C-alpha positions in Angstrom: 148.0 115.2 32.0 148.7 113.9 28.7 147.9 110.4 27.5 148.5 108.4 24.5 147.2 104.9 23.9 150.0 103.4 21.9 148.9 99.7 21.7 145.5 98.1 22.6 145.4 94.0 22.1 142.6 92.0 23.4 144.2 91.7 27.0 147.0 94.0 26.9 147.3 97.8 26.5 150.2 100.3 26.8 149.6 104.1 27.5 152.2 106.8 27.3 151.6 109.2 30.0 153.2 112.7 30.6 152.6 114.7 33.7 153.6 118.7 33.7 156.2 120.0 35.7 153.9 121.6 38.2 152.2 118.6 38.8 155.6 116.7 39.6 156.8 119.5 41.8 153.4 119.4 44.0 154.1 115.7 44.4 157.4 116.4 45.6 156.2 119.2 48.0 153.4 116.8 49.3 155.7 113.9 49.9 158.2 116.3 51.7 155.5 117.5 53.9 154.4 114.0 54.8 158.1 113.2 55.7 158.5 116.6 57.6 155.4 115.4 60.0 157.0 111.9 60.7 160.9 112.1 60.5 162.6 113.8 63.4 165.5 115.8 62.6 167.9 117.2 65.4 167.7 120.7 66.2 164.3 121.3 64.7 160.6 120.9 65.8 158.5 118.3 64.1 157.5 119.6 60.7 160.0 122.5 60.7 163.0 121.1 59.3 164.2 123.0 56.1 163.5 121.0 52.7 167.1 120.5 51.8 167.8 119.1 55.1 165.0 116.6 54.8 166.0 115.7 51.1 169.6 114.7 52.6 168.0 112.4 55.3 165.6 110.8 53.3 167.9 110.4 50.3 167.1 111.7 46.8 166.7 108.1 45.3 164.2 107.2 48.0 162.5 110.5 47.7 162.3 110.3 43.9 160.9 106.5 44.4 158.4 107.8 46.7 157.1 110.6 44.2 156.9 108.3 41.3 154.6 106.0 43.4 152.4 108.9 44.3 152.2 110.4 40.8 151.5 107.1 39.2 148.8 106.0 41.4 147.1 109.2 41.1 147.3 109.2 37.3 146.2 105.4 37.1 142.4 106.0 37.7 142.5 109.0 35.0 144.1 107.0 32.5 141.7 104.0 32.8 138.7 106.2 32.5 140.1 108.4 29.8 140.8 105.2 27.5 137.8 103.2 28.8 140.1 100.3 29.9 139.1 97.4 32.2 142.3 96.7 34.0 143.2 93.5 35.9 146.8 94.6 36.7 149.4 97.3 35.6 153.1 98.0 35.9 155.1 101.0 35.1 158.0 101.7 32.8 159.8 104.8 33.3 162.7 106.8 35.0 162.2 108.5 38.4 160.8 112.0 38.3 163.0 115.2 38.6 161.7 118.3 40.3 161.3 121.1 37.5 160.8 118.6 34.9 157.8 116.6 33.3 157.7 113.4 34.0 156.9 110.6 31.3 156.2 106.9 32.0 154.2 104.0 30.1 151.4 101.9 31.6 151.5 98.3 30.6 148.0 97.2 31.4 146.7 93.7 31.6 143.0 93.8 30.5 139.9 91.5 31.2 139.3 90.1 27.9 136.2 91.0 25.9 134.3 87.8 24.6 130.6 86.4 24.3 129.7 83.3 25.2 127.7 80.8 22.9 124.1 80.8 23.4 123.7 78.6 26.3 120.0 77.5 25.4 121.6 75.6 22.3 123.9 73.6 24.4 122.6 69.7 24.6 123.7 67.9 27.5 124.3 64.3 27.1 125.1 63.0 30.7 122.2 61.1 31.9 121.0 59.8 35.5 122.1 56.4 36.1 119.4 53.9 37.0 119.3 52.3 40.2 119.6 48.4 39.6 118.7 45.4 41.9 122.3 44.7 42.2 123.3 48.0 43.6 120.5 47.6 46.3 121.7 44.0 47.0 125.4 45.2 47.4 124.1 47.7 50.1 122.1 45.1 52.0 125.3 42.8 52.1 127.5 45.7 53.2 124.9 46.5 56.1 124.9 42.7 57.0 128.6 42.5 57.1 128.7 45.8 59.4 126.4 44.2 61.9 127.7 40.7 61.7 128.6 38.9 65.0 132.2 37.7 65.0 132.6 34.0 66.0 136.4 32.3 66.6 137.2 29.9 63.7 139.6 27.1 64.5 140.3 26.8 60.6 142.5 28.3 57.8 141.4 31.7 56.6 138.4 32.1 54.2 137.2 34.9 52.0 134.7 36.3 54.3 136.7 36.0 57.5 138.0 38.9 59.7 141.7 38.3 60.4 143.8 39.5 63.0 147.4 40.2 61.8 150.7 41.6 63.8 153.7 42.8 62.2 157.1 40.8 62.9 160.3 41.4 62.3 163.0 38.6 60.5 163.2 36.8 63.5 159.5 36.5 63.7 159.1 38.6 67.0 156.4 41.4 67.3 158.2 44.5 66.0 156.6 47.0 68.5 153.4 47.3 70.6 150.0 48.5 68.9 151.3 46.4 65.6 148.3 44.3 65.8 145.6 45.2 63.1 142.1 43.9 61.8 141.9 42.8 58.3 138.4 42.4 56.7 139.0 39.6 53.9 136.0 41.1 51.8 137.0 44.5 51.9 141.1 44.7 51.9 141.5 44.3 48.4 142.2 41.1 46.2 146.0 41.5 46.3 146.1 41.2 49.9 143.3 38.7 50.6 145.0 36.4 48.1 148.0 36.3 50.1 146.3 35.7 53.5 143.9 33.0 52.0 144.2 29.6 53.3 146.8 30.6 56.0 146.1 29.4 59.6 146.6 31.0 63.2 150.3 31.5 64.0 151.4 31.4 60.2 154.0 34.1 59.4 153.2 35.6 55.9 155.4 37.8 53.8 153.1 40.4 52.5 153.9 42.3 48.9 152.5 45.5 49.1 152.2 48.4 46.9 154.4 51.4 47.8 153.5 54.6 45.9 156.8 56.5 47.1 158.4 53.9 44.7 157.7 54.5 41.1 159.4 53.6 37.7 159.9 55.6 34.7 156.6 55.0 33.5 155.2 56.2 36.9 154.0 52.7 38.1 154.0 52.2 41.7 156.8 49.8 43.0 156.3 47.2 45.9 157.6 46.7 49.5 157.1 43.7 51.9 155.9 43.4 55.4 156.1 40.1 57.6 152.9 39.5 59.5 151.7 36.8 61.6 148.2 35.5 61.7 147.1 36.0 65.7 143.3 35.6 65.1 140.6 34.2 62.5 137.0 35.1 63.1 134.0 34.0 60.9 130.9 36.5 60.6 127.5 35.4 61.5 125.5 37.9 59.2 121.9 38.8 60.2 119.2 37.7 58.1 117.4 40.5 56.0 114.2 40.5 57.9 112.0 42.8 60.0 114.2 42.1 63.3 117.2 43.5 61.6 115.2 46.2 60.3 114.4 47.1 63.7 118.1 47.2 65.0 118.6 49.6 62.0 116.0 52.0 63.4 113.1 50.7 60.8 109.8 49.0 61.6 110.0 46.4 58.7 112.4 45.4 56.2 110.3 46.9 53.4 111.1 50.4 54.8 114.9 49.6 54.7 114.6 48.5 51.0 112.8 51.9 50.4 115.2 53.9 52.1 118.2 51.8 50.4 116.6 52.5 46.8 116.0 56.3 47.8 119.6 56.7 49.0 120.8 55.3 45.6 118.5 57.4 43.7 119.5 60.7 45.4 123.0 59.6 45.1 122.5 59.0 41.3 120.9 62.4 41.0 123.5 64.3 42.7 126.2 62.4 40.3 124.1 63.2 37.2 123.9 66.9 38.3 127.4 67.3 38.8 128.2 65.5 35.6 125.9 67.9 33.7 127.4 70.8 35.3 130.9 69.7 34.1 129.8 69.0 30.6 128.0 72.3 30.3 131.3 74.1 31.4 133.4 72.0 29.1 130.9 72.8 26.1 131.0 76.5 27.4 135.0 76.4 27.0 134.8 74.8 23.6 132.3 77.4 22.3 134.0 80.5 23.6 137.0 82.1 22.0 139.1 84.3 24.3 143.0 85.2 25.1 144.0 84.7 28.8 145.4 87.7 30.4 149.4 87.4 31.3 148.8 88.1 34.9 146.0 85.9 35.8 148.1 83.2 34.0 151.2 83.7 36.1 149.3 83.8 39.3 147.3 80.6 38.6 150.8 78.9 37.5 152.1 80.1 40.9 149.1 78.6 42.7 149.4 75.4 41.0 153.0 75.1 41.8 152.3 76.1 45.5 149.7 73.3 45.8 152.1 70.7 44.3 154.8 71.8 46.6 152.4 71.3 49.4 151.4 67.9 48.1 154.9 66.7 47.5 155.9 68.1 51.1 153.6 65.5 52.5 155.4 62.9 50.7 158.8 64.1 52.0 159.8 65.5 48.8 161.0 69.2 48.1 159.8 70.9 44.9 163.3 72.2 44.3 164.8 68.4 44.0 161.5 67.4 42.1 162.1 70.0 39.5 165.7 69.2 39.4 164.9 65.4 38.8 162.3 66.3 35.9 165.4 68.2 34.4 167.6 65.4 34.8 165.1 63.1 33.1 164.3 65.3 30.3 160.7 65.8 31.4 161.0 69.5 32.6 159.7 70.9 29.6 156.9 68.6 29.1 156.1 69.3 33.0 156.0 73.4 31.9 154.1 72.5 29.1 151.4 70.9 31.2 151.6 73.4 33.7 150.7 76.2 31.3 147.7 74.2 29.8 146.3 73.7 33.2 146.7 77.3 34.1 145.3 78.5 31.0 142.3 76.4 31.4 141.7 77.3 34.9 141.8 81.0 34.1 139.4 80.6 31.3 137.0 78.5 33.4 136.9 81.2 35.7 136.4 84.0 33.1 133.5 82.1 31.6 131.9 81.5 34.5 132.1 85.1 35.6 130.7 85.9 32.2 127.9 83.4 32.7 126.9 85.0 36.4 127.0 88.3 34.6 124.6 87.2 31.8 122.2 85.1 34.4 122.6 87.0 37.6 122.1 84.8 41.0 121.9 86.2 44.6 123.1 84.6 47.7 120.8 85.6 50.5 122.3 86.3 54.0 120.6 83.1 55.5 122.2 81.1 52.6 125.4 82.6 53.1 125.3 82.2 56.8 124.7 78.3 56.2 127.5 77.9 53.9 129.9 79.7 56.5 128.6 77.7 59.3 129.3 74.5 57.2 132.7 75.3 56.5 133.3 76.1 60.2 131.9 72.7 61.2 134.3 71.1 58.9 137.3 72.7 60.7 135.7 72.2 64.1 135.6 75.8 64.9 132.7 78.4 65.4 131.5 80.5 62.4 132.7 83.5 64.2 135.9 82.3 64.8 135.9 81.3 61.2 134.9 84.6 59.8 137.5 86.4 61.9 140.3 83.9 60.7 139.3 84.2 57.0 138.9 88.1 57.1 136.5 90.1 55.2 138.2 90.1 51.7 138.1 86.1 51.8 134.3 86.1 52.8 133.4 88.6 50.0 135.4 86.4 47.3 133.7 83.2 48.7 130.2 85.0 48.4 130.9 85.8 44.9 132.0 82.1 44.4 128.6 81.0 45.9 126.7 83.4 43.4 128.7 82.0 40.5 127.9 78.3 41.2 124.5 79.2 41.8 124.3 80.9 38.3 125.7 77.6 36.9 123.2 75.4 38.8 120.4 77.5 37.6 121.3 77.6 33.9 122.0 73.7 34.0 118.8 73.1 35.7 116.7 75.0 33.1 118.3 73.2 30.4 117.7 69.9 32.1 114.2 70.7 32.5 114.0 71.7 28.8 115.2 68.6 27.5 113.2 66.6 29.7 109.9 68.5 29.0 109.5 70.0 32.4 108.8 73.5 33.4 112.1 75.2 33.9 112.8 76.9 37.0 113.3 80.8 37.4 116.7 82.2 37.3 118.2 82.9 40.5 115.7 81.7 43.2 114.7 78.0 42.6 118.6 77.1 42.1 119.5 74.0 44.2 122.1 75.2 46.8 
């Protein structure tokens, strides 16, 4: 085999490969031998049909295609080793091989980019943990009191803290269908609807104006629709007092324990939010400090995946992706859409490559116990067993998921170390003390 590296760029290489006639003839013989054992030719025992008869039955074009694929598959790893390439994907340019002649083709190879990450120890994270305020605690207490309130009939107009039962009615003010009655909590329903129901009494028919996301103007602002409802019932809430008696109904011995649990919960949530914000900030700063070219194959795959996700989202709204794109074209927004798709795909691919490099520089292992726990969690979310979940996903998916867990663990470990250093605490060791 002779191979020449004709071009090598950061994420692409072109290699010209020539295989001698002997290798080509051997490939034809091998492929014909395989067909001889598989193809039945009338009048001949399996494997005994003459090569000329086999060629006619298979067809010269199909045979040459099989030989071409066989030759390329065999030569590809040799080319990669000889020129020390790190391939992501490759495609072939070249005519079909012919018996008795050398076979020349070009390999166009998409390569993993070679790049360096900025010094992660020099990255400063600005995201900080939000302090837990008394107002946050009081809001949680009020939510608990509302959730455990006793509903009492109220023979009066609707007030801001009531629960209202409404039923949908038609233009004749008659109920539209069974099951059209629904509760509305005036404290949580949202100001727009609450204001329209306020001060109405039982028996009143109200025409509600509702936001309709399926109707949008040129600026993307949701339109509105109307719904006629009758107020069927009004109930006032008798909320429990925040005391030891209420605490016992919540499973605590005293109200002080409830307050501590509420504050602890807010602090844990604040820490989780801060950790997520710091990790996202860290990745953004890694991306800003890393120069790399995105391979075309990865970029095209990511764009296809983004379009597939968009198509699924649109389908839930009863919109076909083709008509959506046609409308963009009609409105002169198709080019803007394509540019945004390109930017999103480039950032997504770059993010993956940078995080893979981070894992390479800061290895993290995921134990079998950790992996089993993660799979069990996913299975429970889909209401299936871990065994059924594994079988459904398959080995390739599970291997890729484990890699993503390792990548995430490396990210968490590095960020936790940076935060500990900035706050003057002792940093955890790589891989073993990361938050799971």
